[in-house]
C-alpha positions as CSV (number, residue, x, y, z in Angstrom):
1,M,171.1,118.9,83.7
2,S,170.2,116.9,86.8
3,K,168.1,113.7,86.7
4,T,165.5,112.4,89.0
5,V,166.9,110.5,92.0
6,L,164.2,108.4,93.7
7,D,164.6,107.5,97.4
8,L,162.1,104.7,97.7
9,E,161.0,103.3,101.1
10,L,159.2,100.0,100.6
11,Q,157.1,98.8,103.5
12,L,155.6,95.3,103.5
13,A,152.8,95.1,106.0
14,L,151.6,91.6,105.0
15,D,150.9,88.4,106.8
16,E,153.6,86.1,105.6
17,R,151.0,83.3,105.2
18,H,149.6,85.3,102.2
19,L,152.9,85.8,100.4
20,P,152.9,82.5,98.5
21,T,149.5,83.4,97.0
22,V,150.2,87.0,96.1
23,M,152.9,88.0,93.6
24,L,154.8,91.0,94.7
25,P,157.1,93.2,92.6
26,S,160.7,93.7,93.6
27,E,161.9,97.0,94.9
28,A,163.8,97.6,91.7
29,Q,160.6,97.1,89.6
30,I,158.7,99.5,91.8
31,N,161.5,102.0,91.6
32,S,161.6,101.8,87.7
33,W,157.8,102.2,87.5
34,A,157.8,105.2,89.8
35,L,160.6,106.8,88.0
36,A,158.7,106.5,84.7
37,A,155.7,108.2,86.3
38,L,157.9,111.0,87.6
39,G,158.7,112.0,84.1
40,D,160.6,115.2,83.9
41,E,160.9,115.8,87.6
42,K,164.4,116.8,88.5
43,G,166.5,116.3,91.7
44,A,165.7,114.1,94.7
45,V,162.3,112.7,95.3
46,E,161.2,110.6,98.3
47,L,158.4,108.1,98.0
48,V,156.9,105.6,100.5
49,V,155.2,102.5,99.0
50,R,153.3,100.5,101.6
51,I,151.9,97.1,100.6
52,V,149.1,96.1,102.9
53,E,146.4,93.6,103.7
54,P,142.8,94.2,102.9
55,A,141.9,95.2,106.5
56,E,144.4,98.1,106.5
57,S,143.4,99.2,103.0
58,A,139.7,99.2,104.0
59,A,140.4,101.2,107.2
60,L,142.3,103.9,105.3
61,N,139.8,103.9,102.4
62,G,137.0,104.3,104.9
63,R,138.7,107.0,106.9
64,Y,139.9,109.2,104.0
65,R,137.4,108.4,101.2
66,N,134.3,107.2,103.1
67,K,134.4,103.9,101.3
68,P,134.9,101.2,103.9
69,S,136.3,98.5,101.6
70,P,139.7,97.6,100.4
71,T,140.9,99.3,97.2
72,N,143.9,98.8,94.9
73,V,145.9,102.0,95.5
74,L,145.5,105.0,97.8
75,S,147.7,108.1,97.3
76,F,148.6,110.5,100.1
77,P,150.5,113.5,98.7
78,F,152.9,115.3,101.0
79,E,151.9,118.9,101.6
80,T,154.6,121.2,102.9
81,P,153.3,123.1,106.0
82,D,153.0,126.9,105.6
83,G,156.3,128.6,106.4
84,M,158.5,125.6,105.7
85,A,161.0,125.3,102.9
86,P,159.9,122.8,100.3
87,L,160.9,119.2,101.0
88,P,161.6,116.5,98.4
89,L,158.8,114.3,99.8
90,L,156.3,113.3,97.1
91,G,154.0,111.3,99.4
92,D,152.8,107.8,100.2
93,L,151.2,105.0,98.2
94,V,149.3,102.3,100.0
95,I,148.6,99.3,97.8
96,C,146.5,96.3,98.7
97,A,148.3,93.3,97.3
98,T,145.2,91.1,97.5
99,V,143.0,93.5,95.5
100,V,145.7,94.0,92.9
101,A,146.1,90.2,92.5
102,R,142.4,89.7,92.2
103,E,142.0,92.5,89.7
104,A,144.8,91.2,87.5
105,A,143.2,87.8,87.5
106,E,139.7,89.1,86.7
107,Q,141.1,91.4,84.0
108,H,143.3,88.7,82.5
109,K,146.4,90.7,83.0
110,L,149.9,89.7,83.9
111,W,150.4,90.4,87.6
112,H,153.4,92.7,87.0
113,A,151.6,94.7,84.3
114,H,148.8,95.5,86.8
115,W,151.3,96.4,89.5
116,A,153.1,98.7,87.1
117,H,149.8,100.4,86.3
118,M,149.0,100.8,90.0
119,I,152.4,102.3,90.8
120,I,152.2,104.7,87.8
121,H,148.6,105.6,88.6
122,G,149.4,106.3,92.2
123,V,152.5,108.4,91.5
124,L,150.5,110.4,88.9
125,H,148.0,111.2,91.7
126,L,150.8,112.3,93.9
127,R,152.0,114.6,91.1
128,G,148.5,116.2,91.0
129,Y,146.7,114.3,88.3
130,D,143.1,113.2,88.9
131,H,140.2,111.5,87.2
132,I,137.2,113.2,88.8
133,E,136.3,115.2,85.8
134,D,136.0,113.5,82.4
135,D,138.7,115.8,80.7
136,D,141.1,115.1,83.6
137,A,140.4,111.4,83.5
138,E,141.1,111.3,79.8
139,A,144.4,113.2,80.1
140,M,145.5,111.0,83.0
141,E,144.6,107.7,81.2
142,K,146.3,108.9,78.1
143,L,149.5,109.5,80.1
144,E,149.2,106.2,81.9
145,I,148.9,104.4,78.5
146,E,151.9,106.2,77.1
147,L,154.1,105.5,80.2
148,L,153.1,101.8,80.3
149,A,153.8,101.5,76.6
150,S,157.2,103.0,77.1
151,L,157.8,100.1,79.6
152,G,156.5,97.4,77.2
153,Y,153.0,97.0,78.7
154,N,149.7,97.1,76.9
155,N,146.9,99.6,77.4
156,P,145.5,98.8,80.9
157,Y,142.1,100.1,80.0
158,I,141.3,97.4,77.4
159,E,138.8,95.1,79.0
160,N,140.0,91.5,79.4
161,G,143.0,92.2,77.2
162,T,145.8,89.7,77.3
163,Q,149.2,91.1,78.1
């Protein structure tokens, strides 16, 4: 039985002046959270996580979702072109560090708990989960809660819960 091997490319596209005010997870933390979200995937998987400033997040959110403001996480799944053999590329996550930090503070969550949620949420999107329809949202949230609990984190959907 083979296990999941994650090839993580971490890209930090941040102005260094902002780094003291924004807590960032380590590559090892991101790797462990992404592996949890991959669940029973087997074999090699490649994932890019790009941590960005609000301007880049807003530009991408505007271009791909018609919402010209920064957001916490954007997921871009890799789609194998027709006629090509499948590749181990899962896709890209683009995370706005400033939005994640602000949300964690507003929701009274530990910064790393909210980062874990954003990584897991984004990877689940890359795996095909969505929350457009109520039933799909309920299934995705249930899985997020279970995965986060397995890592020692509280339910992220509890309003103003302490963690």
